[in-house]
N, C-alpha and C positions, 0 to 999 in steps of 0.2 A: 865403687864401681867394681864388681868381681867379675871374674871369667870363668866359664864352663866350657868343657869340651863336648863336642857331639860330631858325629860324622857328617850330617847334614842338617842344614837349617833351611826350613820351607817357609817362605812367606805367603801367608794368605791360607784360611782354612775353608776355602770354597771347595766345589767338587775336586777341581784339579790338584790343589794343594793336599786333600786329604787322600785322593788316589794315588799321588806320588809317595805319600807317607805309607800307604797300604802297600804298595808295590814293593818300596825298600824293606818293609818289614817281613815280607813273604821271602825276602831273600837273607832275612836275619841282619838288616842294617837298621840300626836305631836312628831316630831324627827327632828334630824339635820343629813343631809347627806353632808359628806366631801368628795370631790373627787380632787385629786392633779393635774389632767389636766383641761384644759380650757373648755372642752365640751366633747359632744359624739365624740368617735374616728370613723371618717368616714370609716375606713378601715373595711370591713364586714368579719367577722369570721365565728361564727356559723351561720346556716341558717335554721336547721330543728326545726319546732315548733310542738312537737308531740301532741297526742290526749290529754293527761293529761293537757298539758300546754295550749292548745286552750280552754279546759274547765275553767282553771283558768282564762285566759284572758276574757272570757265570763262573768264570775262572776264578774270580775273588770272592765266590760263595754267596752272593747277595742278590742274585738275578730273581729269585723266588720272592724276595721281600720286595723288590722294587715293583715286580710284576703284581703284586698284591696291592700295592699302592697305586697302580695305574688305572687309568679310565677303561671302562667296558670296550673290548674290542669293537662292538657295533658303533661307539662313539668315534673310534679312530679311524674306521673306514669310510667316514662320511664328511665330505667339506660342503658348505652350503654358502650361497649368495642369497640375501633378501634385501628387501628395502627397509624393513625393521624386523627384529626378532619374532614380533607377533605378526607381521605383516605378510604380504605375498612373496613367494619364492621367485627368484630369478634364474636358478640354475643351481646345479650340484655336482659334484664328482663322488662317485662310490668306487673305492678302489678295487673291489671284486667284482662289481657288475660290469659285464661284457668284457672282462679283462681277467678271466679265470686262468688263462696260462701264464700270465705275469705274476699272478698270486702263488700259483704252483711252483714257479721258477724260485720265488723267494722262500717258500717253504723247503724246497729241495736244496738250497743254497746254504742253509745255515740251521743250527739247532735252536736258535732263537728269531724272534719276529720284532721288528721295530715296533715300539709302543710309546704312550705318553704319560710321563709321569712328572709332576711338579718338582722343579729343582729342589726346593726346600727339602721334600721327601727324599729325593736320591741323596742330598747332602747328608741326612740324617741316618741313612743306612750305611752310607761311608763311614761316618764318624762312629757309629755303633760298632763296625767292623773293625776300625783302627783302634779303639778303646779296647775291644776284645782280644784283639791280637797282643796288645800290650808292648809293642816295640817303639811306639812314638809316644811323645809327651805333646799334648795340644795345649798351647797356652793362649786363652782368650784375654780381651783386654790389655793385650801387649803389642805396641806400637813399634816398629822398626824405624829408627832414627836414622840409620846410616849403615852401610856395607862398605868395608874395606878390605881389599884384596892384598894378602901380604906375599903372594907368591906361592908360597907353601901352605897357605891357610887363609881362612876367610873370617874377619872379624865383623860381627853382626851386633850392632849396638841397638839395645831396645830398651823401652820405657814401660814399666808396669807399676801401678799404684804408686807413682810419682818417684819411683826407685830406678834408676839406670844399672843396667848390667851389659856386660860384653860377653856374648856367645861366640867361641871360637870353633870354627868348623872346616872339615876339609872342602866342603862345597856347599854352595847356596843355591836354592831354586827360588826365583821370582815368580811366584803365582798370585800376584796381588791384584788381578782382574784389570779391565780397561781402565778404571779410574785411579789405580795405584801408580806411584811415581817413580818407582825403582828403575824402570826402563830409561827414563831420562836421566835419571843421576848417573846411570852407567854409561851415558853417551850413545845409546842405541837409538836410531831413527827408525822412521816407519816409511813405506811406501805404498802407494794405492790410491784409491779415489779421493775426492773431495767429500766433504760431507754430503750424505744423500738425503738427510731429514732429520728431523726431531719428532720423537715420539713420547707421549704420556701413557704410563702403564697403571691403571686403576685396578686395584684388586678389592674385590667386593664378596660378600656372601649374599645369596638371594636365592629364592626358589623359582626357577625357571622350567620347572617340570611341565606346567601346562603348555608349553610350546615345544619342549625338547623330549619329554618322556617317550611320546609316540614316533618322534622324528629325530632321533639324537644325531648329534654332528660333534665333532672334536672342535673345529673353527666355523664361525658363521660371521661372514661379512655382511655388515649393514650399510647399505648405500642409499643415503638419505641426506637432505640438506640441513636438517636440524642437529643431527650428531652421527655423523659417518664414523665407522671404527670396525673393529673385529673383536668378536667374542671368543675367549678359550676356555673351555671346560678343563677346570685342573683336576677334579674328581668326578666330574659327572652327576654331582648331586648338588653342593650349595657353593663350592669355591670356584669363582670366576676371575677372570681379568678381561677388562676392556681396554683396547689400545686404540689411541686416535692420535692425530698430527697435533704437533704443540709448536708454537713460535716463541723461541727465547728472546726474540729481539721486541717483542711486543707484550710478552706476559711472563710471568715467573711460576714455579711450582706452588708458592704461597698464594697465588690467585685461586687455586683449586682447593677451596674448603670442602669437607665431606659433604656439605649441603649441595655445593654445586657439583661435584662428582655424582651424588646420587641423582640428581636433576639430568645429568649427561646420561648416565645409565638408563633411567626411566625413558627418556627421549629415543636412545637406541632401541630399546625394547619395544615402544610404542604402547605403553601403559602408564598412565599417569600415578595410579595408586599402588604402584607396586612397592612393596617394603624391601628396601636395599640398606645393608650394613656396609659401609665402606670402612675397609681395614687399613689400606694404606695407599699411596700414590707416589710413582717413581718416574722421573724423566729420563730418557736416555737418547742417545744420539746414534743414528744410523750411519756407519761408515763400512768401508771395506779397506783394511789396511793390515800390512804384515811388516813385522820387524825386519829390519835389513840384515840383522845377525840375531842369533838365538843364544850367543854366548858372550860374555865378558869374561876372561880369564877363568876364574873358578866359580862364576856365577851365570846360571842357566835361567831363560825365560821359558814360561810353559802357559798354556791356556789362553786367555784373553789379554795377558801381558804380552803375548807374542803375535796374537792376531785377532782381529775383530770382522766379522762379516755381518750383513744384513741378516734378519731372521729367516729370509724366503729360502728354505731348504733345511732350516732346522741343524746347522752343522756346527754351532760355535761350540757348545759345552761337549759335543761328542769329539770334536777335533782335540780339544783339551785332554780329555780322558785318554785318548790314544797317545797324546804327547807323554802324559805321565807314565804309561806303560812302557814306552819306548825309553824314555829318559832313566827311569826307575832301576831297570834292569842292568842298563849300561853302568851307572853310577854304582850298582851293587858289584858288578864284575870287575871294576877297578879298585874299589875299596877293599875286595876280598882277595885281591892279587891274582885272579885267573884271567884278566884282560889288560893289555896296555892302556895307559892313559890316553892314546890316540882314538880310541874307540868312542870317545865321548864327542869327538868331532862330527861323527856319523849322525849324531842327533840332529844337527841343524840340516845335514846334507839330505836327510831322510824326510823329516818332518816339515821343514820349511817349503819345499814344493808341493806338498799335500795341502798346505795352508793356502798357498798361492792359488792353486787349482779351485780349492772350495770357495775362496773369495770370489773368483771369476764366475763360479756357478752360482753363487748366491746373487751376485749382481745382475747376471743374466735372468734369473727367475723374477728379480724385483721389477727389471725394465719389462719383461713379458707380462706381468701382473696388470700393468697399466691398461692392457687391451681387456681386461675383465673388471675395470672400474676401481682398481687400487693403484692410485698414482697421482701424479700432478693435476690430472683432470677429474680427479673423483667429484668435485663440487659441480662440474660442468654435466656429468654424467647424471648425476642425481638431479639436477634441475630438469633434464630432459625427461628422465622418468617420471617426474612430477609434473610436466607440462600439462596446462589446461587443454592443449591441443592433442586429442587422443591418438592421432596418427605419428606425431612426434614421439609420444610414450612409448606407443606400441613398436616403432621402429627401433627404439633404443632396446627396448626388452628383446626384440629379436637378435639385436647385435650382439648383446651380452650372452644370450642363450647359445649362440654359436662360439664365442670367444671363450667361455668358461671351460669346456671340455679340453681345450687345447692346453689348459694349466696343468694337466695331470702329471706329466713328467716332474714338475715342481715337486710333486709330492711323493713320487715313486721313482727315486733314483739310486737303484741298488748298487750299481757300479761306483757310484760316488761314495757310498757308504764302506764297501768292503773291497772294493776293485782296485784301490791304488796299490802300486808295485814298487818296492824300493831297488833301485839299480837302473843303470842306464840302458838305453835301446828300445825298441819297440814304439808303439803308438802312444804318446803322452797325452795327458789330460791337458796340458799346458799347450799343446800343439792344436787341439782341436777345440779347446774352451769348454768342453763339456765331455762326461764320460758317454759310454754307450748307452744307448736307450735301454730301460730295463728289461724290455722284450727281447734284446739281443744279447745282453749280458750273460756270461758263463764263467764261474770261476775255473782257473786253469793253475796247475801246479808249477809255475814258473818260479825262478830264483828271484826271491824279494818279495813274492805275493803272500798273502795270508793263506795258511794251510787249507786246503778245500775241506769241506765238511763232508762226513759219510757217517752213516750209523755201523756201529759194531756192537758186538757183545763181548762182555768180560764178566766171568763168574756169575753167570744168569742175568746180569744187568745189562740193559740197552744204554749204551753211551755213544756220544759224538765222537768223532776223531780229535776234536777239540779238547775232549775230556782226557784223552791220553797224555796231554802236557803237563810239564810241572814247572817250577822256577829253575830251570836249567835248560839244557839241549836235550831234545828227544830223538831218538834215532828209530825210525819206523822202517822195517824191512819186510820184503816179500816172505812167502813161506820157505823159499831156498835162501834166505838172506843171511844166514847164520854168520859166515865168514865176515860180513860187513860188522855184525855185533862185535864179533872178537876184535876186528880192527879198531872199532871205535872204543874199545875198553882199554885198548893199548895207547892210543893216542890222545884220549880225553885229558889224562893228567888231572889237575886240581879243577878242572871244570865240572861243574855238577852236570851229571849226564844220566841218562836213562835210555834203555832199549827195550822197543816193543817189536816182536815178531809176530807177523800174521799167522795164524794156525797154532801158534803155540801160547801166545799170551792173550790173543783175541780172536773172537771168531767172526768170519765174514758174514755180515747180514745182506750187504748190497752187493751183487756180484761186479758192479763196476768199481769197488774199492781200489783195486791197483790202478786202474785207468785214472781214477780221480786223483790219485796220489802221485801219478806221473811215473810210476817204477813197473818193473817186472818181477816176474816171480822170484828172481835173484837179485832184485835191485834194492835200493834203500833211498829214504830221504830224510834230511836233518832239518830239525825245526827249532828255531831260537826260542828263547823264554817268552818273546812277545807273540809267538804263533806265526811268524813269518819263516818262509823256508830259506836255510842258510847255505844248503848244498843238497846235491841230487846225484845219485849215481848215473854216469853216462854223460855228464857235462864237461869232462876232460879233466877236473882237478881233483887233487888228492884228499881224502878224508884226514884232515889234520887239523889240531887247534890253531895252528898258524894261520891257515886260510880259512876254513870254513867256520871256525867258532868266534874269531876275534875280529877278523878283518871284513868290513862291510864295503861293498862296491861303491862308486860314485852314484849318487840317488837322483833320480828324478822319477815321480809316479807315472806308471803307464797302466794302460787297461790291461787287465787279466783277460 
């Protein structure tokens, strides 16, 4: 057994583990990523890449690549309910139709739009970026046998090729997913709801264009007695998943042979002769749980190891990517010596309340979906739709037609995506159980909030205010804010710092720029490496590393 030193060991090379390595690398911190499997799992699971995640991917330089692998926006705008894929429609939601104001609000709030890209594709782009960066070593076929916190270091025992090795690190990040066991070995428990259900995810290739080309939809719920479930288009061409209920008390994944799964898909499509290529099948458990702690000494939880949500809302992977961004810069700040070790405590105080709020939002969405035929009474609703009594069938169709449009907030919750605010005070998501409706949401430049987006011009190029940020603290001042720039240069010390002066370094494109930033002509706003506001002139506190740069206030997310 040999020992090797590295600043950070990351357990798990899923999207969150790779994102953590990428963020650390952007700050110049090397890491070792250990993954028990031999490579990226080709079975697509998550697919929603929400607005905040696309902003992060933009800052990491891979948003364009992910967008190129995403489904056509025409697909992403549509959600359908049908009896079978080839059968009659029951209702639909079009995200733009009749809601142009909300769509414009989304466009105005961010340089990026929510999209749908299969998780394996997102993961590949993250891996490519990590390898191109050259700061992390990604070790596949490497199983973590145990983690021992030595007080001033962490020993991670790994096995690869029947050989054991101990990796000594300053810190470790457990990003080993919902099925990983590190959280339990650390003695960290979870709180939340009991099991909400069991699902089977069937990944297949098929040509469904006869029923989708002229009428595309990202999600298509099939409500019937033979094979109810939901189709999810992973590329809008041939890659699909079909998810349906699964009862582990009476059956096992082994009962679902490729032949049986192909038959299930054909019944859901409603075409017996359809050619279906089953690629893989995966069971999963629907829960809403959050770890009671995100830290055990020098070991931190991130992603699904820290929280699990129902998929209703598409917040799982997205919450994990924001975890990685938050934790990554703080680990780097401590390791590089420009922030005290205590700043790491703010990772839990900031990110855990967001996870709790997202779990609640997802559960509420799941409960509401029962009104639209997706829930414990699906079989009864399907039976009424197929009733030989035409009045019963017609009544059920009318009820669903009225219930389906009410599901729209489930798929358009801009505040949940970008509206969380670190810091105490204000109307919190936990107090309300849900964010402001998308039609009412508007970003605000308050402490702890994500920096509002606005378009600016620099050297002839059109940029977002988000593009002005870098892996350090960025001070943006008004045209008469040069004194703030000078003060910042004096107080930043070893903290990576950049100053942007409106009118000197950038040109105003949107006349509301200063209002969006919450500053006056002679004001300034300081932004953390993760894009959240650390300080703003006029809030009564001095501009100094001891307050604005390193200390993070007690956190509970509130709506911006």
